[in-house]
N, C-alpha and C positions, 0 to 999 in steps of 0.2 A: 874666354878661350873656347875655340870651336872643337867639334868632335873630329877624330882622325879621319873618318870616312868622307868628310867634306872635301878632302884633298885627294881622294882616291879616284882612279880611272878604271881600275881592273882588280878583280878579286878572283883567286883560284880556289874553287871548292873541291876538297878532297873527300871522297866517299870512303869511310873506313872499312866498308865491306868489299872494296875492290882493290886490286893490286895496281902498281905502276906497270907501265909497259916494260917488257924485257929489255934490260940494258940501261934503263933509266934509274937514277938515284934521286934522293931528296936534294942533293947538291944541284942536280940538273933542274929540278922543279923550282927551287928558289932562284936560280940563275935566270929564269925566264923574265924577271923584272916585274912580276906582279906586285901590286901594292900591299896585298894582304892575303893570308891563307885562312880559309874557313874550313873547319873539319865538321862534316855533317852528311847525313844520308837519310833516306826515307825508310828503306826496308832492311831487315836483318842487321840492324846496328845494335851493338852492345857496348857497355862501358869499357870492357877489355879492348875491343877493337878501336874505340875512340882513343883510349890511352896509348895504344901502339902507335898511332899516327902522331899524336901530340908529342910523344917521346922522340919520334923520328925528326920532328920539326923544331924542337925546343932550343937547339943550339944556334939557330940561324937568326940573323937580325932582320926578320920580316915580321910584321904584326901577325899574331896568331890568335884566332878566335874559334870558339866552338859554337856550332849551331845544333843544339840538341833537339831531336825529333820527339823525344819522350823524356819525362822527368827522371826516369830510372837510368838514363845513360849520361847524365850530367857528370862531368869530371871536375873535381876540385883540385886545381893545379896552378901553381904560381907561374908556370910557363905561359899560361893563357893571358892575353891582353884583355879578354872579356868574353861575354856570351851574347850572341845575336840570336834572339828567340823568335821563331815564327808565330805570328797571329794571323790566321787565314780568314780574311774579311768575308769571303764568299763561300766559306765552308758550309756544307749542308748539315753538319753535326756540331752542336755548340761546344763539344769537347775541345775542338781545335780552335775555337775562338777564345775561350776562357777556361774550359775545364782542365786541360793539361797544365795550364799555368797555376791554377788553384792547387792541383796535386803537388806540383813542385814546391810551392810555398808550404803546403801541409807537411811534406816529407823532409824538407831540407831547410837549412838556414841560408837563404838566398843572398848572394853578394850583390846588393843592389847597385853599388858604386861601379860594378863592372858588367851590369846587365842592361841590355837595350832590346826592345822589341822591334821586329821587322813586320810591317803591315803588308802581308802578302795578298796579291790579287792573282789567283791561279786560273790560267786560261787555256791549258791544254788538257782536254778530258781524258786523253790516253795516258797521261803521266801518272806515275805511282802516287805522287802527292795529291793529285786530284781525286784519285780513286780512294785513297786512304781517308781523306777528309770529306769525301762526298761533295766536292766543290761543284757549284753551279757555274760552269764555264761559259754558258751562253750569255755573255755580257757584251753589250754594244759599246761603241766608242764613248757615248755619253755615260753609260754605266761605269766604265772604267774611270773616266774623269771624276765622276761623283764619288766613287769609292776612294780615290786618291785624296779628294778634298775632305771627305769625312775623316780619313786617317790622320791628315795633318791638323785640321782645324777643330774637329770634334774630339778626336782621341789623342791629340797632341803627340802623334808619332813622329820620330825623327827620321825614320827610314820607311819609304814606300817601295815595295818590291813587286814588280810585274814579272810573273813566273810562267814561262812557256816550256818548262823542262821537257826535253826530248824532241823539240821542234823549234824552228825559227819562227818568231812571232810576227804579229801584225804591227808594222811601224806606226800606223795611224793610231792604234790604241796606246802604244808607248808614248807617242808624242802628246796625246790627249792627257795622259797622266802627268807628263812633264808640265804642260800648260796649266794644269789644275793645282799644282803645288807651288808654294812660294819659297819656303826655307827648308822643307824636308829634302833629304837626299834620295834620288830615285835610282834604285837598283833595277837592272834587267838581267834575267837569266833564261837561257833556252836556245839551243841550236847554233850557238856561236862556234864556228869551226875553222875560221881562217881570218886573214887580215880584213878582207872586205866586209864580212858579216859583223866583225867587231866594230869596225869603223861606222858602219850603217847604224847599228844600235847605239853606239857611243855619241852619235850626233843628236840623240834624243834623251837617253838616260845619262845620269851623272856617272854611274858605275856599271861596268859590264862584268857579269859574273860568268865564269867558264868552269864547267865541272867535268862532264863525261869525257871531254876531249883529252884530258891528261891520262885517263885510263885506257882510252881507245887508240889514240894516235901518238901520245907522248909529249914530252916537254918542248921539243922543237916546234910542234904545232901550236902549243900554248904561247910560245914566244911571239909567234905571228899575231895572235889575237891581242897580246899586250901592246904591240906596236900599233895595231889598228885602233884600239881604244884610246891610246894616247895621242894619236894623230887626228882624232875626231874633233 
């Protein structure tokens, strides 16, 4: 039996530190047609904020995952289908490669049956996640391909995530990651803001992740990206 993300085209990532656009409700968010909702953010995230969004989404029939940025914000809730946990391959500090994960195991009884790592390759140096993890974003096309291959074949990762958070990324690098992986599911996130940008990245990545758009422009704009990702 395969993993659910193997059939996804689009994920909506909701930042618990940000509000929805005025007039939008979670009914509107779910009605965009996204394949899954991921609750997570980099800065100023707390367990209470995470819980607020999870509670708002729990009654909908859309897969719901938490992406914890820190072990202290993990929410133990049956409403979640699981946890997608970042491991930043090109982090400059080992805490974001394995240290945070060790702390979670030390502090908590991890639900391994519902926990999957996402092997991140962070490529926008201006992004909060790059600055927090001190990521080395100066990666060539060959570097990105090599990281993706390491993730799948050395580290046995099921998800490889090319992250350009805050800007639209380089399609050549995303395509290289796709070519370098066999069975891993390739996620792409960053700067997807309309039908065309979603379709462009959807032609290379298996799953297009949209985040800030729901907070900046609203559910209707997200709906366009769902259509683009599914048409790719």
